[in-house]
C-alpha positions in Angstrom: 101.7 121.6 95.8 98.6 123.2 94.3 96.7 125.3 96.9 93.0 125.8 96.1 91.5 129.3 96.2 88.1 128.4 97.8 86.6 125.9 100.2 88.0 124.7 103.5 91.8 124.5 103.8 94.3 123.0 106.2 97.9 123.5 105.4 101.2 121.9 106.4 100.3 118.3 106.5 102.6 115.3 105.7 101.5 111.9 104.4 102.2 109.2 107.1 100.5 106.2 105.4 98.8 105.4 102.1 96.3 102.6 101.5 94.8 101.8 98.1 91.3 100.6 98.7 89.8 100.0 95.2 87.8 103.0 94.1 89.6 105.3 96.5 92.9 105.9 98.3 93.0 106.5 102.0 95.7 108.8 103.4 96.8 109.2 107.0 97.9 112.8 107.3 99.9 114.3 110.2 99.1 117.9 110.8 101.6 120.5 112.2 99.7 120.6 115.6 100.0 116.8 116.0 96.5 115.7 115.0 96.3 112.8 112.5 93.5 113.0 109.9 92.2 110.2 107.7 91.6 111.5 104.1 89.9 109.7 101.3 90.4 110.5 97.6 88.5 108.9 94.8 90.7 107.2 92.2 89.2 108.7 89.1 91.2 111.7 88.1 94.3 110.1 86.6 96.6 111.8 89.1 99.3 109.7 90.7 98.7 109.1 94.4 100.7 110.9 97.1 103.6 109.0 98.7 104.6 108.6 102.3 106.4 111.8 103.4 104.9 114.1 100.8 103.9 117.6 102.1 100.2 118.3 101.5 97.5 120.8 101.9 94.0 119.4 102.5 91.0 121.1 101.0 87.3 120.3 100.6 84.1 122.0 99.5 82.0 123.2 102.4 79.0 121.2 101.2 81.0 118.0 102.0 81.5 119.0 105.7 79.7 117.2 108.5 80.0 117.4 112.2 80.5 114.7 114.8 79.2 114.8 118.4 81.7 116.6 120.6 80.5 114.7 123.8 81.6 111.3 122.5 85.0 109.7 123.2 87.3 110.9 120.5 89.6 108.0 121.0 87.0 105.3 120.7 88.2 102.6 118.3 91.7 104.0 118.0 93.2 101.4 120.4 92.1 97.8 121.1 92.9 96.3 124.5 94.3 92.8 124.0 92.0 91.4 126.7 89.0 92.7 124.9 89.8 90.4 122.0 89.4 87.4 124.3 85.8 88.3 125.3 82.9 86.5 123.6 
């Protein structure tokens, strides 16, 4: 595991799911404190994708950081109630 020397860094993650979506690969990463993160990596560097179960560190340049509103429901969209699918 190659750990960068600059930028934002989260350590101790494990790949839970991998989805190839054309120009990028989407990873679901479980962090040590229980939070799951969705990570996208562009498929242009010739490096083989990570596999489910791989240990990873997540890093990114500060200029690619953005904030989400803290007063919104953080679980919105994470679960769909079956009865909501019947509404029109």
